[in-house]
N, C-alpha and C positions, 0 to 999 in steps of 0.2 A: 557530646560523640566524645572516645575517646584514639589515640594517634600517633603516633613517632611522624618522624623526620629524618630520611635519608635521602644520600646520596651516590649518584652514580656516574659514570663520565659517558660521554656519549660525542660521537664524529661525525661529518656528513659534510659532501659537500656545498659551499653556497653558492645558491642558482644563482647569484650575482655578477657576483667575482668568480667564481672557479674552485675559489682557491676550499684548497683540507682548514676546517674548525674542527676547533675542542676543545669540549669546556664542559663542567659539570650542569647535574639538572636535581632540581629538590623533588622529590619526592614525598608525600604524604600517604599513608599505610593505614588504613584503620582496617575492620572486623571484616567489610563488603569490599572493600573496591580503594583503591591506590590513585592518588587524588595531584598532577601534574600544578605548582604554585606557579601561574603562566608567570606573573610580573615577575617576580623572583630569577624566572629562569632570561626572561627577555633581557633580563639587567647581569645576567651574569654570561650571553650570549655577545651581549654589545661589548662589555668593556672588559672580559679576561681571554677569552679565546685564543691571544696570543700566548698566555702559559698559566697552563695547566696548575702548576702550582700554587700559582693566584687565583686560579678559578676555587681548586678546591679550601685554601684560606682563605675566599668571601663568602662561600660556600656554606661553611664547618658554624659564622658567626652569624649563617642568618639562619642556619638550621639552629642555633643555638638557646636563640632568641625566640622562634619561635614553638620551638621546646616547652621554654622557660611557661611565656606569655598562655598557653594552651590552657597550662594550667589550675589558672587566675582564674577566682570567677566573673571577672570582669567579661571573660573569653567565651564563660558556657555557651552563651545561647544564639554566639557565631559560629557559621563555618570557617575555616581554614585559608580557603579565598579569601573571606573580607577580611581577614588580620590586619593585613597594611595598611584599612579602612581606618579600622577602631582605633588602633595601639599607637601611644600618643609621646611627649619628652618625657612623661613620671616612669614607664611600663619600661623604661631605657636607661632610668635611673635604677628602676625597683632591680633590673638583671641584675647588674654591677653590684648591688648588695647582697642579691644571694648569691652570686660566685665568689662573693668576699664572703660573707657569710660559712658557705660549703666549705672553703678552703680553709680558714680557720676551725673548723668542727674537727678537718681532717689534719690540724697542724701541718700542712704540706705550702711547701717556699712559690708555689705557683699551679692557677696563674698568679702574675706578681700586677700588685696596683696601676703597673703601666702598662700591661697586657692587658688587662679588664676596660683600663682607660681607652686605649688604643681599637681595643675588638669594639667598641660603640661607637667611636670615631667611624671605624668604617662600613656599621648601620647606617650610622645618618647620613655616608653619603649615597646607601642603596636608598633611603625614603627621598635624599636631594632628588637622584636621579629620577623615581619616581614622579618628583612633581615637578620636574624640568620636562619631562614629558606629558603632562596633562593629565598623570594618575589623580587619584584622590588620596589625600592621606592626610592626617590631625596631625603627626609628625614636625614640630617648629625647627628647620633644621638649621635657621639663624639665631636659634634663641640657649643662651645655655642654661635653661634646665634639664638637657638630659645628663648631665655632667656630676654623679657623685662626689662631693669633697671626700675625700677618706683621713680629711687632715681634719676635720671637724669630728670633737673630743665626743656631743651627745650620737657624733653618726657613728663613732668608734666606741661608745658606750653598748650601743644596738647593736651592734654586732657581735658585739663579746656578748653580750645575752639572748641572743639566738644560736650565737655556737654553740652552748653550755660546755661551753671548755675546760680543764680540769685546772687545779687550783697553779702549778707547773707550767701549763701549757703558753704558749707563745701570742702575744699580737699581734695587730696585719702589720705594725708598725718592725714589731723585730721578724716578722716571715720575711717584708720587703727585703731587711737587713741584710739577714741570711742565704738570699737568692741573692745581692749586689755582691758577697762575700765567697761566692762562687764562681764569680764573671771572673774571668784571667786580666792581667794586671801585663802581663808578659809576654813575651808570644812563641808559641809551642818549638820547644826541646828537641835539638834534637835525637835524645836517650829516648822519649817521650813520643815524637813522628815512631822512630823504630819498635818502642815497645805498641803504640796502636796499630802500626800495620798490622803486625805481625797476633795482633788478637782479633782482625778481623774474621766470622767463623767461616767466610768465603774471599776467596784470595780477591776477584772483583772488586770492590771495593777499598782493599790496598793498591792497588793497582791505581783506582781512578782518583783517589788521597794523592799517590808525588806527580798524575800528570796534574791536578787542583795546585799543588804547589807549583811543578813547571807554569803552568798560563796562568793563575789565579780566575778560573774559569768555576762561572754558579756550579753549581748542580746541576739545574737545568741545562744546562749548555753544553757538561761534560756529556749528562745520556744521551743527546744528540751529535753526538760525536761518530763521525761515522766511521764502516769500515772501508769504502770507498767513498768519495765525491763528488758533488754534482754543484753544476753552473760556476759558480768564484772560487768554488773550492774542488773544482775539478780533479786537479792534482794531488790531492787525498787521497792513498792510498796506502799500503801497508810500504813501510820504512822501503824493503829490498827489492819494490816494485817502483818502487819511486827513480828508483839509479842511486839509491846509498848517497845522499847529498852529503851536506857540512855546513856547517851555519845556523842561521835560520829558516823558518820557512813559516809564511802570512798562514791564515786559516784567516773566516772571514767566520763570525760568531752572530747571530738574529736573535741582539740583545732577549731574553727572555721577559724582559721589565718594561720595557715599551715599543719594540718593532722598528727597533738602530740598529742597522746593520756596522759594523765596528772590524776592524782587520789588530788580530793581536798577531803574534810571533812565537812560535817552537819552536824551541830547541831542536837540532836535527839527532844530537841525542837521545832527548828524552823521545822522540819518535822511533830510535833503534831500539829503545829498553822497553819501547811497547811492548813492540813485536815480538820481540824475545818475551817477556814476562807473558805477556797476556796473547796476543794475536795468533801466532804458530804453535803456541802448546794450551792453549784453553777454550780460543773459542772456537777451534771447527768441531770438537763434539759437543756444544755448547749449541753451535750453529744447528748439530744432527737434532738435537734434541727442542729445540724452537719450532723446527719443520715436522719432531712429530704432535708436538702440541698444539698448535695452530696452524695445523693440516695444509700448511704452502711454505716455501723458500724463506728464510730470511730476508728481511732486501737489505739490499747494501748503503743504507741510513742508520742500519743500527749496527753497534758493535759492540755495547759492554749488554751481558748476558750475567744471569746468574745460574747459578749451579744447578738448576729445571730449566733451564733454557727461556723464561721470562726475560722479556727485556729492563733491565735497569732503571729505576726513577727513585726523584728528588725524596720522594717519604721510604722510600728501602735504604736510601745513602744515611739518611737521619734515624731512622730506626739497627738501624746494623751498627753506628756509629754509637752511639749508646749504649750496644749491649760490647762493644766492642773495652771502650772506654771506662767499664763496670771492672773487663775484668783484664782490663791493663792497671787499675789500679787494685786489686784485687791483688794482682802480682808481685805488684811495686804501689806500696800505700806512697812513695813522693809524687807517683802520677797525679794532678792534679786533676780536681773537679772541678767539669765545667770545660773540657777541653769537644772543643765537636769541630765537622765536615769544613767548618768555614775557618779554624783557626789555619788548614793549607793555605783560603783565601789568600790573608791579610798575612801570610809568610815569604811572599811571591815582591810584591813592591817592598818590603823592608829588605831584606834579599836584593832587589836593584839598587835605592838608594845608598845601600855599603859597597855597594861595588862598584858605584858614580862616583862616590866620594869618598871610598876611601879614609882615610885616619881624621880628614877635613869634620865630617860629620859633626864632630864636638866642637869646631866653631862658629861666629856667628853669619859666615858668608852663605849659608848654606837655609837662615831661615828666609831669607830671598829666596819667591818661587823660580827655578829656573826652568825655561820658556820647554824646551825640549825634554828636559823630562818629567816636568808638567803634560806634554802632549802622549808619551809614552804609558803614563798615568791615566790616563782619558782612556787611551784605545783598550789596551788591555784590562783596565779595573770594571770601565764602564761605567764610568762617575761624572756627574755634571762638573759640581761644583767642587771644584780641582783644589782650590785653595784651603779648603780642610781638610779633605785627603791627603793632598802633601804635607803641610803642617802634623797630622797625623798619625801618621808612618815617617816621618825624619823624627818623630818624637819616641816611636817603638823600635828606631834603628839606632837610637841616642842611647837607649836601654840596655841594648844589645853588646853597642861598640865599648858603654862605661865596664860593663861583667868583665870584661877580661882588656880594663884597663887599656882601653884606646885600641888595643890592636883589634882589627876584625881579620880575623886569617880567616875564622871557621863561614867562606863567603864562596859559596858557589862559585864557577870559573865558565868562561863562554863554551868551553870544551867538554866539560862535562855534562852528566846524565844526573836526577834525582840520588840516579840509584847507584852511581857514582859516587857523590855527594858524601850520602849516609853512609855509606862501607867507609870510604875514605874517614870520617868526626871520628870514628867508630877504632876504626884501626890508631887513633891518632890518641886518642885517649886511653889504649890498652895500653899504647908505649912510653907514654907517659909514665 
């Protein structure tokens, strides 16, 4: 029986807790019927309902694996609802090898060997969950037999043979190296920031990029930023309706990675810029489009809408940023490949440390974790391993400082919004 597995989103009210739950479902479509993958869907409901982006990622990994094994002779006599019982560690390893073969055949740098390995580990969590919950599976989570060793010469030769690559084609190691070369070794600079923002096909993504620069919020958290808040965030509303405050405003983020509330700070100047650039200029018309599309008023919990009135999602952000980065590189080849939305999230802690330590960022005094600085990073970034985070961003800040010969002049001030900072730095460069 031939079929394909697709993903879809479901939302409902939990009968026990009364809380709204939202996660992905896996459905196997055949010529005659559609079948819900019960075990996988129970797993997604239990482990990913706190983050739709996490749910999408987990669902896609399971769907890719099931679509692969469905084509293997071993599974032809079984229904898709039995795959979790029949699959074993060797099937997971074969799936990894197949992905490498297809990558090398297409001469693409992704998915990298690291991504293939991590996806396989994620799949193991699914089978581990089934075993822990009393369901039958042949996958042994504690055994290393699921892992494909892409450093093995024989395996690499096999992949090359199966990929039937041309004489000048790149092998697995070269493709991985090319991917690593695309990774940024330094922070996105002000010229790249401005070029990326102006390259977005819809200005809402540029506005969200600036808010990420100002707060280090993850894309999922940005998508949940409200027009008017409730509960712990009931004070959040358009800047002018808040009484035009100064200084910083506290905002509580429900951590999209683990249901942990954390309080971050947003500059009042950035909230003011947000109102001018989006809330009073773009939002009113988009709110009407939302109402027309969904036949209901746009709730105050939603602020960011695209040009057709749809709520912005993390996937939309990733796709539009990829497009904007390609466009920016075409306009200016010096715009580095590998720049993505998360560069804005890295920008905030680096600026924070430059502002905190100033020229002393280049001294040994900064090597010791400053307790107050560590707590700010924990709150703002949502990281638990703060010593690693601190060291990483100190190193990044030192690169910036050394680039300006120890003069950290391109640092945002407390009274500036991101918009004002970009304008100031751009003007300084022109004057020079």
